[in-house]
N, C-alpha and C positions, 0 to 999 in steps of 0.2 A: 472899506477895504478889506481882504481876504479873508476870512477866519481861518485859524489854525489851533488842531486839539492840542491844547496846550496848558497846563498850571498857571495860578497866578506867577505873572510875573512883574515886574516894574514897567512902566510904562515906555521909559526911555531904552530899555533892552529890546520890547515887543518891535519898536521902531526902528531900531539897530538890525533885528529879525527880519525885518522885512524888506532890508536894504533901502530902506528910506534914508540914513543919517547915521553918522556916529551917535554911540552914548552923548556924550560931550553937545554936540550939534543936537539932537532931540530935546537935550533939555532946554536949550536957547528956542528951536520950536515950540516946546511945551507953554515955556515962561509967555510969548510972543502970543497964544491963546490961540492959534493955528492948530490945535487938536483936542477933537471933542472922544470923551467915552460914553456910548450912549445918550448922543447927545447934551451932554453937557462939556463945560469945557472944562480938559483936563487939568491936575496941579502937577507938582512934581512930586514923586512917591507915589503915585497911584499905580496899583496896579489893575492888570487884566485877565482873563482869562477866557476859558474856551464860552461861547456863546457873548462875549462882548461886543461891544459895536464900536470900532474906533477907525473915525476919520480924519481926515488932514482936509481942513477947511480952507486953505488956498495952497495951492500947487507950489514946493518945495523949488527951488530951480537950484540946478546945478551950480556952482561955483567955483569947483575943483579945477585943478590944476592938471595936464597930466604931461609928460614928456619921456621920449625914445632918446637913451643916455650911450654913447659907447662909450664904456671902462675901458682905460689904457691898463696893459699887463704893469704892474709894479704898485698898483694905484688899491687902497684899503677902503671897503665898501661903507664899512663906517668902524668907530672907536678906535680909529689910529694909536699904536703904540709909539714912545720916545723914537722921532727920526722918521715914523712915516709920514705917508701925505691919504688924505682920503678924498673922496669922492665931493663932499661938500667944501672943500678947501680948494677945489680944484675946478668950481663951475662959477658962473656968475648969479644963476638962479639961486632965489632966496625962499626959504617958507615950504623947499617941499623936501622928500626923504627918499631912502633908495626900498625900493620890495626888494625883498630877498636880498641875496650874496651872488658875489662870483669871490672868489678866491686871489690871493695875492697875486698869482702865477699866471692867471685866468685871465682873457680879455673882453669885450663882447656888450651886448643887448642887456643894459639897468631898465628899468623902468621908475622913473620918477614921478614922485605927486604929494600932493597935501590932503587925499582924499583916503584916511583911516579904514575908510569900507573895504577897499578891495584887499588889504593884507591878509584875511585870513580866508577869504576868498579865492587867494591865489595860491597861500603858500601851505592852508592847512591839507593834510596827506589826503584825508576824503574825497576833495575835488581832484579832479585828475584835468593836467592840464597842459599840454602839449609845450615842450621847450626842445629846442632844435638847438645844438650844437656842431662845429667845423673842428675836426680832431686830426692835427699832423702828427707823425710817431716818427721815429729815428731809426726804426727797422721796416722791414717792406710788411703788410697787412696780407693774412688769408682770409678768402673766402669763410673759414670755418672759422676764424676767428670771430667774423660778423656773426655766424649762424651761433654760435655759443652766447652773445650780448644780444640776442633776437629772443634767447628763447628763457633767459631770466638765469642770472648765476647767484651762486652763494659766497658771500660775502662775511666773510668770519662772523656766519649767524643769520645775517641778513641775506632773505632771501630777493633781489632786484624783480621787478616787474617784467614781461614782453614790452620788449621796445622795437624800433623800427631803425635799421642801418641803410646806408647806401655806400656802395663801394666807389672814389672816385678815383683815385690810383692807386701806386702800390705802397704808398705815404700817406694818405690821405682817404678819410671815410667820414662820414656825416653821422648822425646818431642824434633820435628822436625821443625821449622821454617824458613819461606822466607822471613820475613823483619827483624826489629831491632831495635823496641820502646824502651824509656828507661825504663830498667829494668824491660822490658814485663814478664818475665817469673815468676817473685817474685809479678807483682802486679795479673799478673793472679791468681798466688798459694794465694794469700792475699784474694782475691775477692772470695776466695770459702774457707777461713777459713782453708786451707793448709798452718801452718808454715813449712818453708824450714830449715832442720839441713843442708844440704849443695846441690850446684848447679857447674855442672862441664860440659866444652864444651869439646866434646868429638870429633866433627868432623865439618870444614867448608868442604863443596861440595865435594871434593876426597880425602882434605887431610885429612887423622885420627891421632887423639894423640897416640893410637896404647899402646907401652909398654913403653912410655916415662917414665923416673922420673921426679919427681918436681923440678922443675929448671934446666933441659936441654932440649937442642936443637938439631935438627939433620935436615941436607939439604935434601932439596926437589929436587930432579935433576929425568932427564930421562923419562918413559913414565908416573910418575905420575907426574913430573911437565909439559910436552907436554900438557895433558890433563886440565889439572890444567887452563894452558893460553887461550887452544883454549877455554875452558868453558867462559874464558870471553873476546872470540875474539880476543886475541894479538896474 
């Protein structure tokens, strides 16, 4: 395995940093005797650092599941309050969780998985991954509005990064961002006095919402999955 210039860290953390598995799964791999450090079998709690040779003695099969899900408006991503309904109680899939959020009044694409490795890779601000949204407004849109968004905006002390937009019609545009400030698109539109009629996420990286129906899901696999995981360095 390729070495990194790092201080001594626990072997399970090292394997997680290499994208081999989550820390919990790494412990299972170590207990199964599939990891060696400098030629000897690793044990739980071992630490590795610069110059140590870590090897997986048997290829780890990816048994994780990945789904594209169309979250309807009015559904909470997770942690619902009294009287609210979340994704987990709206679908038949078990053992998976949503990556990221869409607020209650928004709809569109959510990735569901049991692979905890992708959470940080997809959501950490240091990684820039495109997310595309379709926005419908209650008032006409001007091209100058989109130009301001594209340059980046100051939102109560937070500067948004440059983004891409596309004018579709006088009340509809698409916007592609590579960050995820809280309620970012709604706040950008509010600052430009563009009240939103609807907000839909249609793409996360190479995963597209496509023709999915409300509250439906489809499996992400084959070349689509390979491209997605490769983009996350997994």
